[in-house]
C-alpha positions in Angstrom: 38.7 59.5 -8.6 37.4 56.2 -9.8 40.9 54.7 -9.9 41.7 55.8 -6.4 38.5 54.3 -5.1 39.3 51.0 -6.8 42.8 51.0 -5.3 41.3 51.9 -1.9 38.8 49.0 -2.2 41.5 46.6 -3.2 43.7 47.7 -0.3 40.8 47.3 2.1 40.1 43.8 0.9 43.8 42.9 1.3 43.9 44.3 4.8 40.8 42.2 5.7 42.3 39.1 4.1 45.6 39.7 5.9 43.8 40.1 9.2 41.8 36.9 8.7 45.0 35.0 7.9 46.5 36.3 11.2 43.4 35.2 13.1 43.6 31.7 11.6 47.3 31.4 12.4 46.7 32.6 16.0 43.9 30.1 16.3 46.2 27.3 15.1 48.8 28.2 17.6 46.1 28.4 20.3 45.2 24.7 19.4 41.8 25.7 18.1 39.9 23.7 15.5 39.8 25.5 12.1 36.4 25.1 10.3 36.7 25.7 6.6 33.6 26.9 4.7 33.1 28.2 1.2 31.6 31.6 2.1 32.8 34.3 4.5 29.2 34.9 5.5 28.9 31.3 6.6 32.2 31.5 8.5 30.9 34.6 10.4 27.7 32.9 11.3 29.6 29.8 12.5 31.9 32.0 14.7 28.9 33.6 16.3 27.2 30.3 16.9 30.3 28.7 18.4 31.7 31.7 20.2 30.9 30.5 23.7 32.6 27.2 23.1 36.0 28.9 22.5 37.4 25.8 20.7 36.6 26.7 17.1 37.4 29.3 14.5 35.6 29.3 11.1 37.2 30.7 8.0 37.1 30.3 4.2 38.8 28.2 1.6 40.6 31.3 0.2 42.1 32.1 3.6 43.5 28.6 3.9 45.2 29.0 0.5 47.0 32.0 1.8 48.3 30.4 5.1 52.1 30.4 5.7 51.8 28.4 9.0 49.8 25.2 9.2 52.0 23.0 11.6 49.9 20.7 13.9 46.7 22.4 12.8 43.3 20.8 13.4 41.1 21.1 10.3 37.3 20.5 9.8 36.2 21.0 6.2 32.5 21.5 5.5 31.4 19.3 2.6 28.2 20.6 0.9 27.6 18.1 -1.8 29.1 15.3 -3.8 30.8 17.7 -6.2 33.1 19.2 -3.5 35.9 16.6 -4.0 38.2 19.0 -5.9 37.8 21.8 -3.3 38.6 19.3 -0.5 41.5 17.8 -2.3 43.1 21.3 -2.7 42.8 21.9 1.0 44.3 18.4 1.8 47.2 19.2 -0.5 47.9 22.3 1.5 47.5 21.2 5.1 46.9 17.4 5.4 50.5 16.3 6.0 51.1 19.1 8.6 47.8 18.6 10.4 47.3 16.5 13.5 43.5 16.3 13.0 41.7 16.3 9.7 37.9 15.8 9.4 35.5 16.2 6.5 32.1 17.3 7.9 29.5 16.0 5.5 26.7 18.5 5.7 24.6 16.3 3.4 24.0 14.1 6.5 22.9 16.8 8.8 19.2 16.5 9.5 17.1 19.3 7.8 20.1 20.4 5.8 20.6 17.7 3.2 18.0 19.2 0.9 18.9 22.8 0.7 22.7 22.5 1.3 22.7 25.9 3.0 24.2 26.0 6.5 22.9 29.6 7.0 19.3 28.3 6.7 20.2 25.5 9.0 21.6 27.9 11.6 18.6 30.2 11.3 16.2 27.2 11.8 17.0 27.4 15.5 19.7 24.7 15.4 22.2 25.0 18.3 25.9 24.7 18.5 25.3 21.4 20.3 23.7 20.0 17.1 26.7 21.1 15.0 29.3 19.8 17.5 27.5 16.5 17.6 28.0 16.3 13.9 31.7 17.2 14.3 32.2 14.4 16.8 30.5 11.9 14.5 32.9 12.7 11.6 35.9 10.5 11.0 39.3 11.9 11.9 41.4 10.9 8.9 44.7 11.3 10.9 43.7 9.0 13.8 45.5 5.7 13.4 43.5 4.0 16.1 40.5 4.1 13.9 39.6 2.2 10.7 40.3 4.3 7.6 39.5 3.8 4.0 41.0 4.7 0.6 40.6 3.6 -3.0 41.7 0.1 -2.2 39.3 -0.5 0.7 38.9 -0.2 4.4 42.0 -0.8 6.5 43.4 -0.8 10.0 46.8 0.1 11.4 48.7 -2.7 13.1 52.1 -2.8 14.8 54.9 -4.3 12.6 57.1 -5.9 15.3 59.9 -6.7 12.9 60.4 -3.2 11.7 59.2 -1.5 14.8 56.6 0.4 12.8 52.9 0.3 12.0 51.4 -0.9 8.7 48.1 -0.9 6.9 46.1 -4.1 6.9 43.0 -4.1 4.6 39.9 -5.9 5.8 37.8 -5.1 2.8 38.3 -4.2 -0.9 35.4 -1.7 -0.8 34.7 1.8 0.6 31.6 2.8 2.5 30.1 5.7 0.6 26.9 6.1 2.6 25.0 4.3 5.4 21.6 4.7 6.8 20.0 3.0 9.9 16.7 1.4 9.1 13.7 0.5 11.2 11.7 -2.3 9.6 8.4 -1.2 11.1 6.3 -4.2 10.3 9.0 -6.7 11.4 10.0 -4.5 14.4 13.7 -5.1 13.8 16.6 -2.7 13.0 18.4 -2.8 9.7 21.1 -1.1 7.6 21.2 0.4 4.2 24.8 0.5 2.7 26.1 2.2 -0.4 29.5 0.5 -1.1 32.1 1.2 -3.8 34.5 -1.5 -4.9 38.2 -1.0 -5.6 37.2 -1.2 -9.3 34.9 1.8 -8.9 31.6 0.0 -9.1 28.8 0.9 -6.6 26.6 -1.5 -4.7 23.5 -1.1 -2.6 22.9 -3.6 0.2 19.9 -3.6 2.6 19.6 -6.0 5.5 19.0 -6.5 9.1 21.8 -5.4 11.5 22.2 -9.1 12.5 24.3 -9.5 9.3 27.2 -8.1 11.3 27.0 -10.9 13.9 28.4 -13.7 11.8 31.1 -13.6 9.1 29.4 -16.1 6.9 26.1 -14.2 7.0 27.9 -10.9 6.2 29.7 -12.4 3.2 26.4 -13.7 2.0 25.0 -10.2 2.5 27.7 -8.8 0.3 26.9 -11.4 -2.4 29.2 -10.2 -5.1 32.5 -11.1 -6.6 33.6 -7.5 -6.6 33.2 -6.7 -2.9 34.9 -8.9 -0.3 35.4 -8.9 3.5 38.7 -10.5 4.5 39.0 -9.6 8.2 38.2 -11.6 11.3 35.2 -11.6 13.6 36.7 -8.8 15.7 37.2 -6.7 12.6 33.6 -7.3 11.6 32.5 -6.0 15.0 34.7 -3.0 14.7 33.4 -2.4 11.2 29.8 -2.4 12.5 30.7 0.2 15.2 32.8 2.3 12.8 29.9 2.5 10.3 27.4 3.3 13.0 29.4 6.1 14.4 30.8 7.8 11.3 28.2 7.1 8.6 24.7 6.5 9.9 23.5 10.0 10.6 19.9 9.5 9.6 17.3 6.9 10.3 14.9 5.6 7.7 11.6 3.8 8.3 10.8 0.9 5.9 7.3 -0.3 5.7 6.0 -3.4 4.0 4.1 -2.3 0.9 2.5 1.0 -0.1 0.2 2.2 2.7 -1.7 5.0 4.3 -0.8 5.6 7.9 -1.1 8.3 10.6 2.1 9.2 12.4 2.4 12.0 14.9 -1.2 13.1 14.0 -0.1 13.4 10.4 -1.7 11.3 7.7 0.6 10.1 4.9 0.9 7.7 2.0 4.1 5.8 2.1 5.5 4.9 -1.3 8.8 3.5 -2.6 10.1 7.1 -3.1 9.1 8.4 0.3 6.0 9.4 2.3 3.6 12.0 0.8 2.4 14.4 3.5 0.1 16.9 1.8 2.5 19.1 -0.2 5.8 17.7 1.0 7.7 14.4 0.7 9.6 12.7 3.6 12.3 10.6 2.0 13.2 8.9 5.3 9.9 6.9 5.3 9.7 4.5 2.4 8.0 1.3 1.5 9.6 -1.9 0.4 8.0 -5.0 -1.3 4.7 -4.7 -3.0 4.0 -2.4 -5.9 6.1 0.5 -7.0 3.8 3.5 -7.6 5.7 6.5 -8.9 3.8 9.6 -7.9 6.7 11.6 -6.5 7.0 13.9 -9.6 3.3 13.8 -10.6 1.7 17.2 -10.5 -1.9 17.7 -9.2 -4.6 18.2 -11.7 -5.6 21.8 -12.6 -8.9 23.4 -13.3 -8.8 23.2 -17.1 -7.7 19.6 -17.1 -10.5 18.7 -14.8 -13.1 20.5 -16.9 -12.0 18.4 -19.9 -11.8 15.2 -17.9 -15.4 15.6 -16.6 -16.7 15.3 -20.2 -15.4 11.7 -20.4 -14.6 10.2 -17.0 -18.2 9.2 -16.2 -19.1 8.2 -19.8 -16.9 5.2 -20.6 -19.9 3.0 -19.6 -23.5 3.6 -18.5 -23.8 6.1 -15.6 -24.8 3.6 -12.9 -21.7 1.5 -13.7 -19.1 4.3 -13.9 -20.5 5.9 -10.6 -20.1 2.5 -8.9 -16.6 1.9 -10.3 -15.2 5.3 -9.5 -16.9 5.7 -6.2 -15.6 2.3 -5.0 -12.1 3.1 -6.3 -11.9 6.5 -4.5 -13.3 5.2 -1.2 -10.7 2.3 -1.3 -8.1 5.1 -0.8 -9.8 6.0 2.5 -8.6 2.8 4.0 -6.9 4.5 7.0 -10.0 6.4 8.0 -12.1 3.2 7.5 -9.8 1.1 9.6 -9.9 3.7 12.4 -13.7 3.7 12.4 -13.9 -0.1 11.9 -15.9 0.3 8.7 -15.7 -2.6 6.2 -14.4 -2.0 2.7 -16.2 -3.9 -0.1 -14.6 -5.5 -3.1 -15.1 -4.3 -6.6 -15.9 -7.0 -9.2 -16.1 -6.1 -12.9 -17.7 -9.0 -14.8 -18.8 -9.5 -18.4 -18.3 -11.3 -21.6 -15.0 -11.4 -23.5 -14.4 -8.1 -25.3 -16.8 -6.1 -23.1 -14.0 -3.8 -21.9 -13.2 -5.1 -18.4 -9.4 -5.2 -18.9 -9.5 -1.8 -20.7 -11.2 -0.2 -17.7 -8.8 -1.9 -15.3 -5.7 -0.6 -17.1 -6.8 2.8 -18.5 -9.1 4.0 -15.8 -8.5 2.2 -12.5 -4.7 1.6 -12.8 -4.2 5.1 -14.3 -5.9 6.8 -11.4 -4.0 4.7 -8.9 -0.7 5.2 -10.8 -0.6 1.4 -10.7 2.1 -0.3 -12.9 0.5 -2.4 -15.7 2.8 -5.3 -14.9 1.5 -5.5 -11.4 -2.1 -6.4 -12.6 -1.9 -10.2 -11.9 -4.0 -13.0 -13.2 -5.7 -14.4 -10.0 -5.9 -17.9 -11.4 -2.1 -18.2 -11.6 -1.2 -17.0 -8.2 -0.7 -19.5 -5.3 -2.8 -19.2 -2.2 0.1 -18.1 0.0 1.3 -15.6 -2.5 -2.2 -14.2 -2.7 -2.4 -13.9 1.1 1.0 -12.2 1.2 0.1 -9.8 -1.6 -3.2 -8.7 0.1 -1.4 -8.2 3.4 1.5 -6.1 2.0 0.5 -2.6 2.7 -3.1 -1.3 2.3 -3.1 0.3 -1.1 -5.7 -1.2 -3.5 -4.7 -4.4 -5.3 -5.9 -5.3 -8.9 -6.5 -8.8 -10.3 -7.7 -9.8 -13.8 -8.8 -13.0 -15.4 -11.2 -14.3 -12.7 -12.8 -17.4 -14.1 -14.0 -19.7 -11.3 -15.4 -22.2 -13.8 -11.8 -23.0 -14.9 -10.5 -23.4 -11.3 -10.7 -26.5 -9.3 -13.0 -26.7 -6.3 -10.1 -26.3 -3.8 -8.9 -23.2 -5.5 -12.4 -21.7 -5.6 -12.9 -22.6 -1.9 -9.7 -20.9 -0.9 -10.4 -17.8 -3.0 -13.9 -17.6 -1.3 -12.3 -17.8 2.1 -9.7 -15.2 1.3 -12.3 -12.8 -0.2 -14.6 -13.2 2.8 -11.8 -12.7 5.3 -10.3 -9.7 3.5 -13.6 -7.9 3.8 -13.2 -8.2 7.6 -9.5 -7.5 7.4 -8.8 -10.7 9.2 -5.4 -11.7 10.5 -4.0 -15.0 9.0 -1.2 -16.8 10.8 1.5 -18.8 9.1 4.5 -20.6 10.5 8.0 -19.8 9.2 11.2 -21.8 9.1 12.2 -20.5 12.6 9.0 -22.2 14.0 7.6 -18.7 14.8 4.2 -17.6 13.6 4.0 -14.7 11.2 0.8 -12.7 11.0 -0.7 -11.5 7.7 -3.4 -8.8 8.0 -5.6 -8.9 4.8 -5.7 -5.1 4.5 -5.7 -4.2 0.8 -9.0 -3.5 -1.0 -9.5 -5.9 -3.8 -10.4 -4.9 -7.4 -11.2 -7.9 -9.6 -12.2 -8.4 -13.2 -13.3 -11.5 -15.1 -15.8 -13.1 -17.4 -17.8 -14.6 -14.5 -19.2 -13.6 -11.1 -18.5 -15.5 -7.9 -18.7 -19.3 -7.9 -22.2 -20.5 -6.9 -23.4 -16.9 -6.6 -22.2 -17.1 -3.0 -24.3 -14.8 -0.9 -21.5 -13.9 1.5 -19.3 -12.7 -1.4 -22.1 -11.0 -3.4 -23.0 -8.9 -0.4 -19.4 -8.0 0.3 -18.9 -6.6 -3.2 -20.0 -4.0 -5.7 -20.5 -6.0 -8.9 -20.6 -4.3 -12.3 -21.6 -6.3 -15.3 -20.5 -5.1 -18.8 -21.7 -6.1 -22.2 -20.5 -5.4 -25.7 -24.2 -5.0 -26.7 -24.7 -2.2 -24.2 -21.7 -0.2 -25.3 -22.5 3.0 -27.2 -20.5 5.2 -29.5 -20.3 7.8 -26.7 -18.8 5.1 -24.4 -16.2 4.2 -27.0 -15.3 7.9 -27.7 -14.9 8.6 -24.0 -12.7 5.5 -23.5 -10.6 6.6 -26.5 -10.0 10.0 -24.9 -9.2 8.4 -21.6 -6.6 6.2 -23.2 -4.9 9.1 -24.9 -4.8 11.2 -21.7 -3.4 8.8 -19.1 -1.3 11.6 -17.6 -4.4 13.5 -16.7 -5.8 10.5 -14.9 -2.5 10.1 -13.1 -2.8 13.7 -11.9 -6.4 13.1 -10.8 -5.2 10.2 -8.7 -2.5 12.2 -6.9 -5.0 15.1 -6.3 -7.6 12.7 -4.8 -4.9 11.2 -2.6 -4.0 14.7 -1.3 -7.7 15.4 -0.6 -7.9 12.1 1.4 -4.7 12.9 3.3 -6.3 16.1 4.5 -9.6 14.4 5.3 -9.8 13.7 9.1 -11.6 10.7 10.5 -14.5 12.8 11.9 -15.1 14.5 8.5 -15.1 11.1 6.8 -17.7 9.8 9.3 -19.8 12.9 8.9 -19.8 12.4 5.1 -21.1 8.8 5.6 -23.7 9.8 8.1 -25.1 12.5 5.7 -25.3 9.9 2.9 -27.0 7.1 4.8 -30.6 8.6 4.4 -30.2 8.4 0.6 -30.4 4.6 0.7 -33.6 3.7 2.5 -34.2 0.7 0.3 -31.0 -1.0 1.3 -29.8 -2.6 4.5 -27.0 -4.5 6.1 -23.9 -5.1 4.0 -25.3 -3.8 0.7 -26.1 -0.6 2.6 -22.5 -0.3 3.7 -21.4 -0.9 0.1 -23.7 1.9 -1.2 -22.5 4.4 1.4 -18.9 3.5 0.6 -19.5 4.2 -3.1 -21.3 7.5 -2.4 -18.5 8.6 0.0 -16.0 8.1 -2.8 -18.1 10.3 -5.1 -18.4 13.0 -2.3 -14.6 13.0 -2.0 -14.4 13.6 -5.8 -16.9 16.5 -5.1 -14.5 17.9 -2.5 -11.8 18.1 -5.2 -14.2 19.7 -7.7 -15.2 22.3 -5.1 -11.5 23.1 -4.5 -11.1 23.7 -8.2 -14.2 25.8 -8.4 -16.2 23.3 -10.5 -19.7 22.0 -10.3 -20.3 19.0 -8.1 -21.7 15.6 -9.1 -25.4 15.4 -8.0 -28.3 12.9 -8.2 -26.2 9.7 -8.1 -27.7 7.8 -5.1 -30.5 6.3 -7.2 -27.9 5.1 -9.7 -26.0 3.3 -7.0 -29.1 1.7 -5.6 -30.2 0.7 -9.2 -26.9 -1.2 -9.8 -26.9 -2.9 -6.4 -30.5 -4.1 -6.7 -29.9 -5.3 -10.3 -26.6 -7.0 -9.9 -26.5 -8.2 -6.3 -30.0 -8.4 -5.0 -31.7 -9.6 -8.2 -34.2 -6.8 -7.9 -35.4 -8.0 -4.4 -34.8 -6.6 -1.0 -32.0 -9.1 -0.2 -29.6 -11.4 -2.1 -30.7 -15.0 -2.2 -29.6 -17.3 0.7 -28.4 -20.9 0.1 -31.9 -22.1 1.2 -33.6 -19.8 -1.3 -31.2 -20.8 -4.1 -31.9 -24.5 -3.5 -35.7 -23.9 -3.5 -35.4 -21.8 -6.7 -33.3 -24.6 -8.3 -35.9 -27.3 -7.4 -38.6 -25.1 -8.9 -36.6 -24.9 -12.1 -36.2 -28.7 -12.1 -39.9 -29.1 -11.9 -40.5 -26.6 -14.7 -37.8 -28.4 -16.9 -39.4 -31.8 -16.2 -36.2 -33.0 -14.5 -37.8 -33.5 -11.1 -39.2 -37.0 -10.3 -42.4 -38.0 -8.6 -43.3 -34.4 -7.8 -46.7 -35.3 -6.4 -45.0 -37.5 -3.9 -42.5 -34.8 -2.9 -44.9 -31.8 -2.8 -48.4 -32.0 -1.4 -51.0 -29.3 -0.9 -53.7 -29.8 1.7 -55.9 -27.3 3.6 -54.1 -24.3 2.1 -50.7 -25.6 3.3 -47.6 -26.7 1.4 -46.0 -30.0 2.5 -42.6 -30.9 1.1 -40.7 -34.1 1.6 -37.4 -32.2 2.2 -35.1 -35.2 2.2 -36.3 -36.3 -1.3 -36.1 -32.8 -2.7 -32.5 -32.5 -1.6 -31.7 -36.0 -3.0 -32.9 -34.9 -6.4 -30.9 -31.6 -6.2 -27.8 -33.6 -5.3 -28.4 -36.0 -8.2 -28.8 -33.1 -10.6 -25.6 -31.5 -9.3 -23.8 -34.8 -9.8 -25.0 -35.3 -13.3 -25.2 -31.8 -14.7 -23.8 -29.4 -12.1 -25.5 -26.7 -10.1 -24.0 -23.2 -9.8 -25.0 -22.8 -6.2 -23.9 -24.0 -2.8 -25.8 -27.2 -1.8 -26.5 -27.6 1.9 -26.7 -30.9 3.7 -30.2 -32.0 4.8 -29.5 -31.1 8.4 -28.1 -27.6 7.5 -30.9 -26.9 5.0 -33.6 -27.7 7.5 -31.9 -25.7 10.3 -31.5 -22.6 8.1 -34.9 -23.0 6.6 -36.5 -23.0 10.0 -34.5 -20.0 11.2 -35.5 -18.1 8.1 -39.2 -19.1 8.6 -39.4 -21.2 5.4 -40.2 -24.4 7.3 -42.9 -23.8 9.9 -43.4 -27.3 11.3 -43.0 -31.0 10.7 -46.0 -33.3 10.2 -46.9 -36.8 9.2 -49.2 -37.4 6.2 -51.1 -40.6 6.1 -51.4 -42.5 2.8 -52.9 -45.9 2.0 -51.4 -48.7 -0.1 -54.3 -51.0 -0.5 -55.5 -51.6 3.1 -52.1 -50.6 4.5 -51.8 -47.2 6.1 -48.4 -45.4 5.7 -47.2 -42.4 7.7 -44.7 -40.2 5.8 -42.9 -37.3 7.4 -43.3 -34.0 5.6 -42.2 -30.4 6.4 -44.8 -27.7 6.4 -43.5 -24.7 4.4 -44.5 -21.1 4.5 -46.6 -20.7 1.4 -46.5 -16.9 1.4 -42.7 -16.8 1.5 -42.5 -19.4 -1.3 -44.8 -17.3 -3.5 -42.7 -14.2 -2.8 -39.8 -16.1 -4.5 -42.1 -16.7 -7.5 -41.8 -20.5 -7.1 -44.9 -21.1 -9.2 -44.2 -24.8 -9.7 -44.0 -25.4 -5.9 -46.6 -23.0 -4.6 -48.6 -21.4 -7.4 -51.1 -18.7 -6.3 -54.0 -20.8 -7.7 -52.8 -24.2 -6.5 -55.3 -26.9 -6.5 -55.0 -29.4 -3.7 -54.0 -32.9 -4.7 -55.7 -35.3 -2.3 -57.0 -38.8 -2.3 -60.6 -39.2 -1.1 -59.5 -41.9 1.3 -56.6 -39.8 2.8 -56.8 -38.2 6.1 -56.3 -34.6 7.1 -52.9 -34.7 8.9 -54.0 -33.3 12.3 
């Protein structure tokens, strides 16, 4: 019984195969196109999909092997992957010479099919026969002598041989085109091409450029830029090559962006990297970044519950709590650049300063760079980079950028001035214009958040930069055993910090603009002691910590609480000098002159500062002259204003109330000297005890007049 069933089954299979062969032979005679697939199930689905068209018949490779009649057949072979060459070669050996049309349909190039290589899934994904026929029409007919063709020796054309009344091959290249992709250079707003070429020696080359390389033979040869690959045709051949590549190879379009960046496209937020665009749980390999840094997070897994539990024992303990909160909060909020730009919210800089050996570079590399998945070699010394290179780097994408070795005392005044300008403008995301060799202006938008480390703070303690930054000071003396143990664990577990980074990025990608704004609004009441830019800095840091809390909540872990006071503490201590506001240039100059008096460096103090009737009179011009003299001889670490600017700003800030003339006598001669009346209360609030002590005794000559 079992034998007879097996014989019956074999006979049935033979009958089916014989019937299929007859169907294929009939289709060939009816001038139909034969589509060759690997599986009968696929062939059946294709026949159903293309039934209404009436021009096609799909069958399998095994059926083709059994054909006895192939004359003038038209064959389309489905190529599933790069390993199908032997299967295709066998079919070519069987039918190529007898065929009048022979196409290889590269399914790898069909949109939405190249990842799973399964045409059944592609058909079931609501793709129509028109989609498939469009792919057929864009596949090269290897038998068409009116088209360019290629073999192992290169790309060739057929030309008439008048002497022999025949046609012959004329090679225009010594390379094949393996793959081509159209490119949109988004930031430049131009079209490009990505070519994978194979030389006649078998070596592969990748070339990326603008499509204009096909407009000129010299430019195209420069584009090839190799001894192994050569174009030897004429200009018409180059034009035909461009059209040939476009029709038969460029099935997909890629977007190339300048630098790693967060963007929103079609209401979907994504992070564009060199390996593709990360969209939540998926990766779109048709949107990539060029230039800038190469962050490799394509294969990084998100952090899990157990890893996060262990991480939380150490991640906020590598320095004192107020410092780690400010560093990590700033870092995480920097990744919300796309939401911030949409809401026109300024992003502050992060400056980590401290003595040599205090751990600045260790934190940059093992904490900040690890979370950002930032390559170590991309952490640049800011003193060695040119001004234009710095502008270009900060404008390439919007992913955070890291600099080390910031030492303004070792830089000349022009470099410091330029750095100050760039730092101030990048806070506002200013556009910088530069001319290029084509006499056109190129715009650079300073988008990337800046993370900076060095032994010194900003030159001259510039108020504009201090208020635009979160500054964290480190010291070897303050470092504890617990801090060192935490950093040691962090250094050994870089992979976990890499995972933390990708998990935070995915949280941010799912955080819409309104939710981000709501987070900020809810945090603002926690910082009643701060205002203006430093308030924005505090909210930025706290928002970063709240985004961390979102991740912790998703993993079912306890949130970080009671951190607002720590942020305020660090800002007041390092930026505001424990006052309500950072010192302006006017205040800094007054403080400096007070120090000169205390150190005995000021000259003729009684002639410069006079107290009468409870008021403070200062000869401002002489005070500034002495400050300038001190700066010339010794050097002052502040910005020194001119007399005109000082007086203008001092009046606006209510330090100078009025201008009066005091009368003095030299013998019988009466002199009138111009003094400025200063606000005694505001001077005392600055603790300028040598200028306006609380118990000041009036210095007055009995013959002098009250200046009213």
